[in-house]
N, C-alpha and C positions, 0 to 999 in steps of 0.2 A: 692830831693828824699832821700838824706842822713838824713835830719832832720825828714822826715816822718818815716823812718825806726827806728831812735832813739826813737821817740815818741811811735811807735808801740811796741817796745821791752822794754820800760822803766820799766815795771813791771816784766820782766823776768831777770834772771841772765844769759844772753846770752853771754856776753863778746865778742860781735861782733867786728871784725877787719875791719877797713877801710884803704885803701891805700891813702896816701897824694897825692893831685894833681889830683885825678881821680874822684872826686865827680860827675862831669858831665857825667861820663861813667857808673854810677850805673843804672841798669835796674830792680833790684828787690832783693829779699832775698829768700833763701831756708829755709823753716820753720822748717824742721826736725832738721837741724843742726844749724840754725840761721847764715848761712854764706851769706855774701853779694855776689851778682852776678854782674859782670861787663861785658860790651859789649867790645869785642876785637876791633871792628872797631872804637868805640868811644875813646878807650884808645890810639889807633894809631893816631887818629885825634888830640887828646890833645898833644901827643908828637911831632907831625908834626909842631906845632906852634914854636918850638925851634930847629928843626932839619929836615934833609931830610927824605923822605919816607923810604929809605933803613936804615938809622941810627935809625929811630924811631922803625922800626920792629926789628932790631937787639937789641936795648936797651930793648924793651918790652920782647922779647923772653929770653934774658939772665938775665935781672935784675928784671923783674916784674913777669912774669908768672912762671918762674922756682923757684922763692923764696918761701920757705916754712916757715911759721911763726906759726906752730902748727896746731892743729885740727880745728881751726877756720879760716884757710887760705881761703881767698876769692876764689870764683869760677869764671872762665872766660867763657863766652858764645861765641862760634865761630859763629858770625852772618855775616861772610863774604862769606859764601858758596853760 
């Protein structure tokens, strides 16, 4: 999915931001702002490969979703409801 987004936006000056290690959690892009959309459940699944469920959620909440890297900060879709 990451490569498809890069190819789709190659003619734009989008400056899209991708988070390292979460390529498998990409579910799309928001075209108005060119921000990548990540699945929360898939992000947690990726983190659980190296840590417990509780640690994965804590790490995600504190280090990933709360991190602001500018106006192109990726969007997280709560698909756990």
